[in-house]
C-alpha positions in Angstrom: -9.0 2.9 19.1 -11.0 5.9 17.8 -9.1 8.2 15.4 -9.3 12.0 15.2 -12.5 11.8 13.2 -14.2 9.4 15.6 -13.7 6.5 13.1 -12.4 3.2 14.4 -8.7 2.7 13.7 -6.3 -0.1 14.5 -2.7 -0.2 15.4 -0.1 -2.8 14.7 0.5 -5.2 17.5 4.0 -6.2 18.7 5.6 -8.6 16.3 6.7 -11.0 19.1 3.4 -11.2 20.9 0.7 -10.7 18.2 -1.6 -13.6 17.4 -1.8 -15.2 14.0 -5.4 -13.9 13.6 -4.1 -10.3 14.2 -1.3 -10.9 11.7 -3.9 -12.0 9.1 -6.4 -9.2 9.8 -4.1 -6.1 9.8 -2.7 -6.5 6.3 -6.2 -7.1 5.0 -7.3 -3.9 6.6 -4.4 -2.0 5.1 -5.1 -3.6 1.7 -8.7 -2.4 1.9 -7.4 1.1 2.5 -5.1 0.9 -0.5 -7.9 -0.5 -2.6 -10.1 2.5 -1.6 -7.4 4.9 -2.6 -6.9 3.2 -5.9 -10.6 3.3 -6.6 -10.8 7.0 -5.9 -7.8 7.6 -8.2 -9.6 5.6 -10.9 -12.9 7.5 -10.4 -11.1 10.8 -10.6 -9.1 9.8 -13.7 -12.2 8.4 -15.4 -14.1 11.6 -14.7 -11.2 13.7 -16.0 -10.9 11.6 -19.2 -14.7 11.8 -19.8 -15.2 15.5 -19.0 -12.0 17.4 -19.5 -9.6 15.4 -21.6 -10.1 15.8 -25.4 -7.1 13.7 -26.3 -6.1 10.1 -25.7 -7.5 8.9 -22.3 -4.9 8.9 -19.5 -4.5 5.4 -18.1 -2.6 4.1 -15.1 -1.8 0.6 -13.9 -3.1 -0.4 -10.5 -0.9 -3.4 -10.5 1.8 -2.6 -7.9 3.5 -6.0 -7.9 6.5 -4.8 -9.9 6.9 -1.9 -7.5 6.7 -4.1 -4.5 9.3 -6.5 -6.0 11.6 -3.6 -6.7 11.3 -2.4 -3.1 11.9 -5.8 -1.7 15.0 -6.2 -3.9 16.3 -2.9 -2.7 15.7 -3.8 0.9 17.6 -7.1 0.4 20.5 -5.3 -1.3 20.7 -2.9 1.7 20.6 -5.7 4.2 23.3 -7.6 2.3 25.5 -4.5 2.3 25.1 -4.0 6.0 25.9 -7.7 6.6 29.0 -7.4 4.4 30.3 -4.4 6.4 29.6 -6.1 9.7 31.5 -9.2 8.9 
């Protein structure tokens, strides 16, 4: 489906009817978009450090696994709380 800028975009399929191939493809596509954003952040930060930062270089971690684990734990805690109230 064309997006507002004419670029090809994709939408998530229905969970109950999507094929396995679609389920593999779509997260990869989103992952590529995340990687592109991370690369842009790195380029911007490297440029700032090289050209405008006289002090210790600013560094960031692009490892989001701890963040994702925290979000998953929070979602599980919320779901457990809902189940406890419902029972």
